[in-house]
N, C-alpha and C positions, 0 to 999 in steps of 0.2 A: 790922326784924322783920316777918315775913309773918303775917297773920291769916287763916289758911286758910278758916275758915267765911265770913268776909266776902268773900274773893276768890272762893270757890265760888259764893256767892249772887250776886255781881256777874256772874260769867261765865255762870251759869245764866240770869239775867235777860236778859243781852245775847244769848245764843244763842237763847233763846226768842223774843225780839223779831225777830231775824234770820230765824228759822224761819217765823214768821207772815208777815213781809214776803215772804220767798221763796216760800212756799206760796200766798199769796192775791193778792199784788200783782205779783210778778215772773213767776210761772208764766203762760204764755199759754194761751188757750182751746184751741188745738190739742193741746198736751201734756196738759192737764187731761182732755180727752175721749178721747184716743187711747192714753194710756200703759198702759191695761189691755187693749188689743186683742191678739187671737191669731188664728191661722189658723182655729181651731175656733170662736172667738167674735169674728168681725170687727166693727169699729166703722165705722159710716157717719158721716163728718164733713161737716157743711155749713158751708162758709166763710161767716162772718157778713157779709163785704163783697160777695163775688161771688155768694153763694148756690149755688155749685157744690158738688155732693156727690161725695165720694171714699170709697172703701172701703179700710180698713186692717187688716192682719193682724199676725202676730208680729213681723216685722222692724220695721215702723213703730211698733208698740207698745213694743218694747224701745228703739228710738231716741228716741221721745218721752219715755219714762221716764228714760232716760239724760240727755237734754237738761235735763229738769226738775230732776233731782237735781244736776247740775253747777251750774245757776244758783241752786238752793236753797243749796247748800253755799258757793258764792261769796258769796252774800248774807250768810249766817251769818258767814263769815270777815271780810267788810268791817265789818259791824255790831259784831261782837265785838272785832275788832282796833282799830277807832276808839274804841269805848267803853272798852276796856281801857287804851288810851293816855291817854284823857281822865281816867280814874280813877287813873292812875299804877300800873297793874298790868303787870308784864312776864311774859308767858306764854312758857314755854320752847318753842322752835320744834318740837321733836320731840313734845312733849305736845300742841301745837296741831294738828300734822299727824295724830297718832293720834286725837284727838277728832273732827276733821273727817272722817277716814276712816271712823270708826264711824258718824258721822251720815250720811254719804253711803250707805254700804252698807246700813244698817238702813232708811233712807228709801226706797232703791230696792226693797228686799225688801218693804216694806209697801205701796208705791204701785203695784207691778206686779200689780194685782188682776185676774188672769185668773180668770174664774168657775170654781169648783171646784178651783183649783190655787194660790190665793194664800196667802201666809203668814198674813195676818190671818184669812182665812176658816178655815184649818186650826186656828189658835190658838183662835178663837172656838168652833169645833165641839168641840175637845178640852176646853175649860174650861166648857162648858155655856152659852156665850153666842151660839151659832149663830142662835137666834131673834132676839136683839137685833141681831146683825150684819146680818141680812136685813130688819130693820124699816125701812120707808120710808113711814110714814104718821103722821097726827096731828102733822105738823110736825117729826117726829123721823127722823133717818137714823142708824141704829145703826152702820153701817160707818164713817161719817164720825167719829162720836164715839169708836169703838174705835181708829180710825186716829190721831186726835189724842192719845189716851191712850198709845198705843204710842210715838208720836214723843216725847211728854213724858218718858216713862220712859227712852228711849234718849238723849235730850238731857241728862238728869240724869247718866247715866253718863258721857257725853262731857264734861260740865262738870267732873265729878270728875277725869277724865283730864287735862283742860286745866289743872286746879289743881295738878297734880303739878309740883313744882319752880318754881312761879310765885313771883315776888317783888313787893314793892311798893317804889316809889321814896320 
């Protein structure tokens, strides 16, 4: 017998852990800095080893965000897959693929923060949170916090999807 609430809670915890690892430990400095670059708002990246500066536009920004999201979702898949196995949870392959696809696409949409055009900025403006989104003082970064909340919400939906047709051993 499957205990869906317990399976959901376990998968949410596992994907959340995979998300944090993927976002903060696996993501490299280049991707973190360049993923929001556009031709209209280029990013100057200074390599921490060589100290060489390079300028990046839309193509590099999209590529950096794509690379980050691929490593992010791969990390989630590994952590959730190993954790589910250890807990005796069998996740249906189609449900796992759908959950990871949702995680990938929403993460890309949220992390491709081109000034004035990003999904998060538009959502913040439409919900009256634009001022908080732009807050970057007193030790607070509103965009970072709204980004995390958006990811948490999407990961919750992804965990619900992954729970579909899951069984326990």
